[in-house]
N, C-alpha and C positions, 0 to 999 in steps of 0.2 A: 231186704232183710238179710241178716248175717246167717252164716251157716249154722251157728248154734241156735238161733231163734227159729230157723226153718225146721231143724230137727225137733225142737221143743213143740212147735205147732203140730208137726206130724205125729209126734208121740201122743199129745193130748187128743188129737182127733181120733186116733186109733183107740185110745183108752175110753173115750166117751162113746164111740161107736160100739165097742164091745160091751160096755156097761149098759147101754140102752137099747141094744138090738134085741129083737124077739127071737132070732135064730141062735141056736147054741153052736159053738165051735166044736170040733172033735174033742178037745180037752174038756170042755164043759159037759159034754154028754157022758164022758167017762166018769166025771166027778158027780154029776147029777144035781138035782134041785136041793138035796139035803145039805150039801156043803155050802152052796150059795146062800142059804137061809138058816144056817146053823145058829144055835143059841149057846154061847160058850160058858155060861155061868152054871156051876154045879150047886152052889149053896147061896143062901140069902146073904151071907157075909161077903162072898166074892162079888155079888151083885152090888152090894152097898159100897165096897171098896172101890169099885169102878165108877162110883159117883152117881149111882141110881138109887131110887127110893122105892121100896116095895111095901105095898099095903094090901091087906086082905079086902076083898069086896064084901058088901053086905050079905050077898048070897053065901059066900064062903064062911062068914062068921055065923050066919043063921044055921048052917049045916054043922057047925062045931069044929071046923077044921083048924088045926094049929097053924101057926105062921109057916112052919116048914112044909106041912102038907099042902097048904095053899100055894106055896112057891113051887112045889113039884107039879101041881096042876097047871100053874102059870107056865112052867117050862114046857110041858107037853103041848100046850096051846101055841106057844112061840115056835116050837119045832115043827108043828103041823103046817105052818104057813109056808 
């Protein structure tokens, strides 16, 4: 292999190892679980512009939640993972 392909292979191996390892590095522990699993959309409109589709569940509709209220509930659930 050439020098460039060797570097690329090493880079990809390190990236995959970091992405799928169970252990956190020092940088990850400082950042914590919250950043690794953050949900970056604040409004339904932002979520839609990113190419996603949001619908209220039957439960949310039966409780009389508006679409915005249901999205806020959805955001809280996403951030808790």
